N, C-alpha and C positions, 0 to 999 in steps of 0.2 A: 815720931812718925803717931800716926792710930793705929789702935790694936782692932780688928777685927769682933766686930761682939758676934755669935753663937750665931744669930738673925741672920746677918750678912755673910755667912758659912753658909748659910742651909740656904737664903736664894743666889747662891756663887752653886754650888753642889745643884741646887736645880739645873739653874740655866746649863749646866756643862754636858747636864745630864739629857736635855734635852733636844743639845746640839749634837751630841752624838746617836741622838735612834733619828733623829731627821738626815743623818750620814747615813747613819745604816740604810733607812728604809729609800735613799736615791741611789742607792748601789748599784750597779748594772745588774740586771736577772742572770747572766753567765756564770755568775759565781753562784745560783741558791742548782742545787742539785733536784730535778727533775725528779718527778712519783712513777711514771711508764714512763717507758722508752722501748719505741716500736724498730727495730734493724729488720730491711730486707735482704737477701743476699743471693746469687744468683750464682755459681758455678757450674764450668764447663769445660771440659779437658779436650785441648785439639791437636794432635797432634806433638808435638814437646811444648809446649805452653798449659797450662792452665788456669782460665780469660778469672777472674774472682769480681764481680761487681756487688758492688754493695749502696745502700739508700742511708743515711743516719740523718736523725731535726736536730737544725742545727742549733739549738738549744741545748743540747746534750752535750757539746762541747763547750764543755768551760774554761779560761787562765784563754780564751782565744779574740783577741780584738778585731772584730769584722770592723773594716771600714764603715763609716756612715755619712751620709750627707746632709750637710745643717739640720736638711724637716725629720729625720733622724731614718729615714729608709739606706738599705745595703746598698756601699757606691759600690760597683760592679765592673769602677775602671779598673777600682785599686785593691780587690777585692780576693785576685788572682795567689799572690803571697801567706796572706791568712788562708786561701783555700788549703794548697796546700799543706801549709804547716797541720792545719786540723787532721786531713785524709793521714797526714802521716804519721802524727803525735793519736791520735783517738782510734787509728781504726788498721793500716798497714802496722803499725807497730806492736796490735794487739794479735792478729793471726797469728796462727804459726797453721802448718799444712805440713801434712806427713806421703810420703810414697812408698810402700809397702812397708809401711815402717820405718822410713826413717824421716827426720826433717828437714823440710826443703829450706834453701835460702828464702831472704828478706825480697816480697815480689816488688817489682820494679810501679812506679807513679806513672800509669798512660794518659791517665783522663780524670779530668775531677771536674765539674760541673754546678748550679745551684739547679733548683726548681721550686717548682712552686707548688703548695701543697693538696691544692688539685690533679699535678700530675697522677697518672697511671700505668707508666712509660713499663712500669716493671714487673707488668701481668708477665711479661716473655722476656726470651731470654731477648733475642733477635729485636723487639720493640726498645728493652734496655740499652743496649749497645747502639743502635740507632739515637738514640737518644741521646745517650752521653757525646756522641761524635760534632752534636750540634752545640754551638751554644747557645744558649738565654737570648730570645729574642732582644737588640738595644732600645731601652726605653722604658722598660719593665722594674716598675714599682711594687718593692717588698723588704716587706719589715727582715731585719736578718733571723731574729727567733721567729720567724714561720716557714723560713728558707728548709729546704732537708737540702744534704750537700748527696751527690750522689761520685762514688769514688767507682776508676775503674783500675784494677791489681794484674801485674801478671806472673807466674811463677814459672823456672825453668822445671822443666816434669823429661822422663826417656820413654816414659810412653803412654798414653793415655789410654791403654787400656790397664795397667797398672792398678794396684788398691789403693785408695786414697783416703785420706780420713782428716780431720779438721778438729783444734779449738777456737769457737770464736775468738777472742778473747774481747768482748763487748760490755762485761759485764759492770764496767767503771760509768757506763754512760750514766745510768740513774740507782732506783732504788728499787727500779721491778724492771726488769731489761724480759723483752720476748726475741727472739729474734726465731723468724718465718728464711729458714733458709730450702732453695731446693737446686739437686744435682742432679744436671743435667747427663747422663752415659752415654757413651759413645753407640750406642746398640741405638737411642730415640728414647730412653726409658727416663722417665724424672719422679727425684726420690725428693718428698718435700718432709721438713721436721721444725718441729716449732718448739724451739730448745727454749728455756727458761733460767738466768743467772751464767752461770757459770755451768753446762752441761761434761766439761771434762772435754778427754779426746770419745771423736763421734765417726761410727766407720759410716763413711759415704756409700757405700754402695757394697757389706760384706759379704761375704764367700757363705757357704753356707754349715760351713764349723766353725764360726767363729761369731755367728747366731745364734746355732745350737751353743756353745757355751755358755754365750753373753747371758740366755736364756735360762740355760740352770742352776748357773748362778741368782740369777733373778728371783725363780721360783724356788730355788735351799732358802735363802735371807729369808724370801716372804713370807716362809711356813714358820720361822725361829719368830720373827721378827711380830706374824699379826695371834696373838694373845689370845682372843675367840677361836683361833680355829685349834691353840693347843688348849683350850681349855677342854672345847667338842674332845678332842684326841685323848686326854683326862675318863673321859666320864664312859666314852669306847672301850678303855685299858681298864679301867678301878672293879669291873666286876671280872675278866675274864684279863689271869695271865696268862694262860698255852695258847701251842703254837697258831694249831689248828683253826682255833677260832679267830683269833686273830685276826688270820690272814684272812677267811672269810669277809670280815666285818671292814676290814682293809682297802681287800681286792673290792667290793660290792662300793664303800665311799671313794676308790677312786676312779674308775669304769664312769659314778654319777656326773662328778664334779669333768670331769674330762669333756662327761656330752656337753654340760650345761655351759662350759668353759668355749669352747671350740664354734658351740653357734651361737655364741656373742658375738669371739670374732668375722664371727659372716654378715652380722648384721638381723639372724632372728629373734632376738630380743628385744622388751617395749625398751625402743626410747625416749622415753617419755621421762621429769624430771624426779618423779614419783615415786619410780621404778627400782633407783638406787638407796635411800631410805629403808623402802621397803623392805629387801635386798637382806639389809643391815639388821631390820628387825625381827626379820626370821631368823637370821644367824643366832641371834641374842635368846629367843627364845625357845630355837632347838635347842641352845644348851642348860636353859630350864630343863626339858622335856625330858633329855638323858641322865639327868641329874638325878629328879620328880622317880626315873621308872628307874635306876637304882637303887633309890630304897624305898617305894610301897609296892616296885611290881619288879622281884630279885628272881622269883615262877619262871616268869616269862621274857626271860632271855636270849633262848632258843632261837627267836624271829629276829634278833636286833638286825643279821644283814639287811634283812626290810627295809628299815627303821633307818640303819646310813646311809643306802640307797638313798633315800626320800632325801635327806637333807645335805645330800652330799648333792645332789641335785641344788640348793638353793647354794651351799657355798663354793657348786662352782660360778654361780652369776657373780658372787665374793670376788671372787679371782681375778674374772675377766675385769669387773672395777680397779683393780690393780692394774693391769694389763693396760690400759685402756691411753693409758701416756708412752708407753712402751714399746708398741708396736711397731711406732714405724720407723721402729733402727732392725729391722729381723728386714728391712731389704724385699729382696723379693722372695723368701723363705719364709712365707707365714706359717700354712703347716705342721714344719720342722720345726721354727721359733715352739709353736700351740706346742708341740709332741716334749721342746724339751727344754720348758719352762713344767708340764708335768711331769717333767724326772727326776727335776729340782724338787719339786716339791714332793717327791715319791722318799726320793733320796734324804728329805725334812723331816721326816714323818718316819720314816725305820729309824733317825739316828736317835728323833724323841722316844721309841719304841723300846729300844734297848736299852736307856738311861728310866724311860717308868718304869717294868716289869719287874725288872730285878730289885728296882726301888722298894716299891710296893712288896714281893714280896718277904722285903729282908720287913719291912715297917708290919708286914700281919704276920710277918713271923713273932719278930723278937721284941712291937715294943706292942702295940693291942689285936686284941679279936676281932678277924677277918670283917662280918659280921657288923661291928663299932664300928670299924676301921673305913670300912663303905659309908657306914651310913654320915658321920662325919668329913668325910673330903666332897661326898655328894651334896651334903647339905648347904659347904661351902661356893663348893661350883654354881648353889641354885642362887644361892644368895650374891653370890658376883652378880650370873646371869641375866636376875630380877631385875637390880640396879639398870644393868643394858641396857636390856629393853625398856620400861618406864623411861627413860631417856629420848630412847629411839621412838621410841612412839611418841612423845613428843613431837619433835624434833617433825614426825612424820605426819603433824596435825596441820602443820603448813603450808603441805600445796592442797592444792586444789586436785578434787578426783574428776577425770574429765566424764564429757559423756560415754554412751555406748554410740560410738559412728561405724560405718563402715571401716574404714582403718585397724582401731584400738578392737574392733570385732574378728574382724580375721588376723588380727595378732595372734587373741586369744585362743582359736582355732588351729592354728599353725598349733600352736604350747599344749596347746591339748592333745591333740595326733598325735603329739612329738611322745608325749608321756602314757599316752598308752601302747603305743609299739614297744617304746624303751618298757612298762614294766608288761608286757604282755612278753617278749624277752626272757623277758628276767623270771618270768611265769615259767614257761616253756623251759628254760634249765634247770629249775627246780623239782620239774619233773622231772627229768631227767636223770637230777643225783635221783631224786628219789629210787629211781625207778631201775638204776643202780645198782641202791644197796635190796632193791628185795628179787635183784638175782640170785642166787644160788650157786656158787660158782666149785661147787662141789663137784662131782661127776656123780651123776645116778645109777647104782647097780643095773644088772641087764634084767630084766623079767622070767623068773622061776620056769 
């Protein structure tokens, strides 16, 4: 028997590796996980049934062997079984519907069909339902991985007026799955959602108290997760540890960010791409300014509420960016949800103040002299804010600033008018407050 030399072993290993590489390259794309997948869903309750129409790209349904003709096209005459298997395995088994908080039983597969990638029938519920009732024309040539799978599911419900919720369960279809979902209420109103990945349970048409609770919780955790907002609060608190000035300053900040938050929600803020990075840069700059004022101007802090109001306008736009993707869950309760978000923010701010004030009081009483402590803490905050400012300025420079056209000029004009009105109200309130202090409440003696 001949023994294999090292050279022969090398050639054999190379041949096996080449064969494996060729085999892997010829594997069907059905086993690959797509990077981006778009899912469309239409939901409509009618009497005792919830109708769910779903459209999914067929390339996202892995491990399903769709029958093909010798030319590599989808064989529609033999595809019905594979289509139904894909519909159940990848769509029906993932969707979870809830009526008044109670899970509904599994949906019934009413219809399934293949659509061309150019089909636009899912633009409305009526056209999608009519499209699903009609078969694909005979003789249609379509590569299987370019087709769209349309599915019609029905779920038994008690009443079309119930509160419905859904967990789409389609996040397995790709690396990044976006679900465009539209819910048609019995009153004819359409609720549109754009969900990414697994959004959890989504209330399709929430009652006002459910929306309020959701946004209170969202505002509370947003203020606790936002390090820049927490550092701004720290700058406000460092020189003030008495209730009266803190209440005035925090109230001023709250009113200001509420105004710009509402303005952004009603599309009164600029919609240009450069605006969010500009606001984030200004927020970082506000932290630097407040910290430096604590250090160099300790005697000019009696008007801190004015500065807090001005920077509160900027921070309100920052809050609006956090709400941009979540206002879709407000349903018909936009104003209620915005107010609830502000309530959650204020609860978070009060919690932070309840921790910061006694902690700073203890630090300055037992740890370090007050003036030295204010300088050290403010210097640390200024250093952090300056790094954020420079980083965000670099990002802001990547954007092209627009020319002053009539649309931009009108937006700037509206913003200036709003600021002037707000400043006038603040000045008027300040005058009333000063006048109230000048009035002597003690009774004057009668003239002799």
